[in-house]
MIVOBA-222520 format. One record per residue (C-alpha): x, y, z; residue in one letter. Coordinates in steps of 0.5 Angstrom, whole numbers. Layout:
# residues N
((X,Y,Z),'A')
...
# end
This chain:
# residues 353
((7,-5,23),'X')
((12,-10,21),'X')
((17,-7,15),'X')
((18,-12,9),'X')
((22,-12,3),'X')
((19,-13,-4),'X')
((21,-13,-11),'X')
((18,-7,-15),'X')
((13,-9,-20),'X')
((16,-8,-27),'X')
((14,-2,-31),'X')
((10,-6,-36),'X')
((5,-8,-30),'X')
((5,-1,-27),'X')
((4,2,-34),'X')
((-3,-3,-35),'X')
((-5,0,-28),'X')
((-5,7,-29),'X')
((-8,6,-36),'X')
((-15,8,-33),'X')
((-12,14,-30),'X')
((-8,17,-36),'X')
((-14,16,-40),'X')
((-19,20,-35),'X')
((-13,25,-35),'X')
((-12,25,-43),'X')
((-20,26,-44),'X')
((-21,31,-39),'X')
((-15,35,-41),'X')
((-17,36,-48),'X')
((-11,32,-50),'X')
((-15,26,-54),'X')
((-19,32,-57),'X')
((-13,34,-60),'X')
((-11,28,-62),'X')
((-17,24,-65),'X')
((-21,30,-67),'X')
((-27,34,-65),'X')
((-33,29,-68),'X')
((-30,23,-66),'X')
((-29,26,-59),'X')
((-36,28,-58),'X')
((-38,21,-59),'X')
((-32,18,-55),'X')
((-32,23,-50),'X')
((-39,23,-47),'X')
((-40,20,-40),'X')
((-32,18,-40),'X')
((-33,12,-45),'X')
((-26,12,-46),'X')
((-24,11,-39),'X')
((-30,6,-38),'X')
((-27,1,-44),'X')
((-20,2,-42),'X')
((-22,0,-35),'X')
((-26,-6,-37),'X')
((-21,-8,-42),'X')
((-16,-8,-36),'X')
((-20,-12,-32),'X')
((-21,-18,-37),'X')
((-14,-18,-39),'X')
((-12,-19,-32),'X')
((-17,-25,-31),'X')
((-15,-28,-37),'X')
((-7,-27,-36),'X')
((-7,-29,-29),'X')
((-14,-33,-28),'X')
((-16,-28,-22),'X')
((-16,-21,-21),'X')
((-9,-18,-23),'X')
((-5,-13,-18),'X')
((-4,-9,-24),'X')
((-12,-9,-25),'X')
((-14,-7,-18),'X')
((-15,1,-20),'X')
((-19,-1,-26),'X')
((-23,-6,-22),'X')
((-24,-1,-16),'X')
((-27,4,-22),'X')
((-32,-1,-25),'X')
((-34,-4,-18),'X')
((-36,3,-15),'X')
((-38,7,-21),'X')
((-41,2,-25),'X')
((-48,3,-21),'X')
((-48,10,-23),'X')
((-47,9,-31),'X')
((-52,4,-30),'X')
((-57,9,-27),'X')
((-55,14,-33),'X')
((-56,8,-38),'X')
((-63,6,-36),'X')
((-65,13,-35),'X')
((-65,14,-42),'X')
((-70,8,-43),'X')
((-75,10,-37),'X')
((-78,15,-33),'X')
((-73,18,-28),'X')
((-79,20,-24),'X')
((-83,14,-23),'X')
((-82,10,-16),'X')
((-78,5,-19),'X')
((-72,10,-20),'X')
((-73,12,-12),'X')
((-71,5,-10),'X')
((-65,4,-15),'X')
((-60,8,-11),'X')
((-62,4,-5),'X')
((-61,-2,-9),'X')
((-54,0,-11),'X')
((-52,1,-4),'X')
((-55,-6,-2),'X')
((-51,-9,-7),'X')
((-45,-6,-5),'X')
((-46,-8,2),'X')
((-48,-15,0),'X')
((-41,-16,-3),'X')
((-38,-13,3),'X')
((-41,-18,7),'X')
((-39,-24,3),'X')
((-32,-21,3),'X')
((-32,-21,10),'X')
((-35,-28,11),'X')
((-30,-31,6),'X')
((-24,-28,10),'X')
((-27,-29,17),'X')
((-28,-37,15),'X')
((-21,-38,12),'X')
((-17,-34,17),'X')
((-21,-30,22),'X')
((-21,-23,22),'X')
((-15,-21,27),'X')
((-16,-13,28),'X')
((-10,-10,31),'X')
((-11,-5,37),'X')
((-9,1,31),'X')
((-15,-2,27),'X')
((-20,-1,33),'X')
((-17,6,34),'X')
((-18,8,27),'X')
((-25,5,27),'X')
((-26,10,33),'X')
((-23,16,29),'X')
((-28,14,23),'X')
((-34,15,28),'X')
((-31,21,31),'X')
((-30,24,25),'X')
((-36,23,22),'X')
((-40,26,28),'X')
((-35,32,28),'X')
((-38,32,20),'X')
((-45,32,23),'X')
((-43,38,28),'X')
((-40,42,23),'X')
((-45,41,18),'X')
((-50,44,23),'X')
((-46,50,25),'X')
((-45,52,18),'X')
((-52,51,16),'X')
((-57,57,16),'X')
((-62,54,20),'X')
((-64,57,26),'X')
((-65,50,29),'X')
((-59,47,30),'X')
((-61,40,33),'X')
((-65,39,27),'X')
((-59,41,22),'X')
((-55,36,26),'X')
((-61,31,25),'X')
((-61,32,18),'X')
((-53,32,17),'X')
((-52,26,21),'X')
((-55,21,16),'X')
((-51,24,10),'X')
((-44,23,15),'X')
((-47,16,17),'X')
((-48,14,9),'X')
((-41,16,7),'X')
((-37,13,13),'X')
((-41,6,11),'X')
((-39,7,4),'X')
((-32,8,6),'X')
((-32,2,11),'X')
((-36,-2,5),'X')
((-30,-1,1),'X')
((-25,-3,6),'X')
((-29,-9,7),'X')
((-29,-11,0),'X')
((-21,-11,-1),'X')
((-20,-16,5),'X')
((-20,-22,0),'X')
((-15,-19,-5),'X')
((-11,-17,1),'X')
((-9,-24,3),'X')
((-5,-25,-3),'X')
((-3,-18,-5),'X')
((-3,-14,2),'X')
((-3,-7,2),'X')
((-3,-7,-6),'X')
((-10,-9,-5),'X')
((-11,-1,-2),'X')
((-11,1,-10),'X')
((-19,-1,-10),'X')
((-20,3,-4),'X')
((-16,9,-8),'X')
((-20,8,-14),'X')
((-27,8,-10),'X')
((-25,15,-6),'X')
((-23,18,-13),'X')
((-30,16,-15),'X')
((-33,20,-9),'X')
((-29,26,-10),'X')
((-30,26,-17),'X')
((-38,25,-17),'X')
((-40,27,-10),'X')
((-35,32,-8),'X')
((-34,35,-15),'X')
((-29,40,-14),'X')
((-31,43,-21),'X')
((-38,45,-19),'X')
((-37,52,-16),'X')
((-31,54,-21),'X')
((-35,51,-27),'X')
((-41,55,-24),'X')
((-38,62,-24),'X')
((-34,61,-30),'X')
((-41,60,-34),'X')
((-43,67,-31),'X')
((-37,71,-30),'X')
((-32,68,-35),'X')
((-25,69,-33),'X')
((-18,66,-35),'X')
((-17,64,-28),'X')
((-24,60,-27),'X')
((-23,57,-34),'X')
((-16,54,-33),'X')
((-18,52,-26),'X')
((-24,48,-28),'X')
((-20,44,-33),'X')
((-14,43,-28),'X')
((-19,41,-23),'X')
((-23,36,-28),'X')
((-17,32,-28),'X')
((-12,33,-22),'X')
((-16,28,-17),'X')
((-15,23,-23),'X')
((-8,24,-24),'X')
((-6,23,-16),'X')
((-11,18,-14),'X')
((-10,14,-21),'X')
((-3,15,-23),'X')
((1,17,-18),'X')
((-1,13,-13),'X')
((-1,6,-17),'X')
((6,8,-19),'X')
((9,10,-12),'X')
((6,4,-9),'X')
((8,-1,-14),'X')
((15,1,-15),'X')
((16,1,-7),'X')
((21,-3,-4),'X')
((18,-4,3),'X')
((12,-4,7),'X')
((13,3,9),'X')
((14,6,2),'X')
((7,3,0),'X')
((3,5,6),'X')
((6,12,5),'X')
((4,12,-3),'X')
((-3,10,-1),'X')
((-4,16,4),'X')
((1,22,1),'X')
((-2,23,-6),'X')
((-9,23,-4),'X')
((-8,28,1),'X')
((-4,32,-4),'X')
((-10,31,-9),'X')
((-15,33,-4),'X')
((-11,39,-1),'X')
((-9,42,-8),'X')
((-16,42,-11),'X')
((-18,46,-5),'X')
((-13,51,-6),'X')
((-14,52,-13),'X')
((-21,53,-12),'X')
((-20,58,-7),'X')
((-15,62,-11),'X')
((-20,61,-17),'X')
((-26,63,-13),'X')
((-23,69,-9),'X')
((-27,75,-10),'X')
((-34,72,-12),'X')
((-40,70,-8),'X')
((-37,63,-7),'X')
((-31,65,-4),'X')
((-28,60,1),'X')
((-30,61,8),'X')
((-28,58,14),'X')
((-34,54,15),'X')
((-32,51,8),'X')
((-25,50,10),'X')
((-28,46,16),'X')
((-33,42,12),'X')
((-27,40,7),'X')
((-22,38,12),'X')
((-27,33,15),'X')
((-28,30,9),'X')
((-21,29,8),'X')
((-20,26,15),'X')
((-25,21,13),'X')
((-22,19,7),'X')
((-15,19,10),'X')
((-17,15,16),'X')
((-20,10,11),'X')
((-14,9,7),'X')
((-10,8,14),'X')
((-15,3,16),'X')
((-14,-1,10),'X')
((-7,-1,10),'X')
((-7,-4,17),'X')
((-12,-9,16),'X')
((-9,-11,9),'X')
((-2,-11,12),'X')
((-5,-16,18),'X')
((-8,-21,13),'X')
((-2,-21,8),'X')
((2,-28,7),'X')
((8,-28,12),'X')
((15,-27,9),'X')
((21,-25,11),'X')
((22,-18,14),'X')
((28,-13,13),'X')
((30,-14,20),'X')
((29,-21,20),'X')
((32,-22,14),'X')
((39,-19,17),'X')
((38,-22,23),'X')
((38,-29,20),'X')
((43,-28,15),'X')
((48,-26,21),'X')
((46,-32,25),'X')
((47,-37,19),'X')
((54,-33,18),'X')
((56,-34,25),'X')
((54,-42,26),'X')
((58,-43,20),'X')
((65,-47,22),'X')
((71,-44,21),'X')
((74,-48,16),'X')
((68,-46,11),'X')
((70,-39,12),'X')
((77,-40,10),'X')
((74,-44,4),'X')
# end
């Protein structure tokens, strides 16, 4: 991967990029409740309405100011794009019967919509520039397939069913679905990578936050035992786990990436904060659940390790693909060599002057 130098994004734009993440942290940590009062909190805090409004406003502002998705609106765009189906499903459920056959089809329609958007994105990029995939990209795609298969095997091993083949067959579709979702999110960011390069990975980071928050749900076990066996450590762990992923995925990651001065710094910012978030949530939950029947076992650590690997491989794949599609510019090494060559080609009289 060629290392290029960049001018850091201004702090004003960085602040706009982290607004949705900070709003989630403020909402779930109880900061907004103490600021706006309990009654207003019950109205605004329901279903994370504050972050939804801020994300929508950020995306609209970016379109108005730059007439295209602004780089500082990419985290908000990722949140809206991948969590809007869930909000829509909740909204429609208020006006319909969730048990009707229609609601059984809605999740498939949402997945089909994301697949259609991803296919359109791939087609657009392929038509304009082709879709050059470096060798490292193919390696990462192979790793994603292997890790997904390993996830199905781990799920079968940890399953209590005596028929391990049936357990494997039951876990495989879930792993294929998760791998497919991650690949779809990488594909959706391809058109934006032509202009923004690795920065387009902010969309994927926001999507992975949605997966961690809504599907993996690090607060579930802690919240369950905090209800049945109240304790200070469980209550505190539940609060911390509710906003910790948002802090790392939607605040620290954008700051790191947007303020980095090189390609390597951006890639590191894309990978390291999410890894810390996933590792720290498991560490905090394992400590809080120690002594309960939900105490972390080796099987659970293996399952979560597979999920962490899938998320990180997808981010690495996005970094490789997006960097390849980025408009060429002077690299750090190239710039130094060109300046040296130009200096040596200047006549002696000009050096004296």
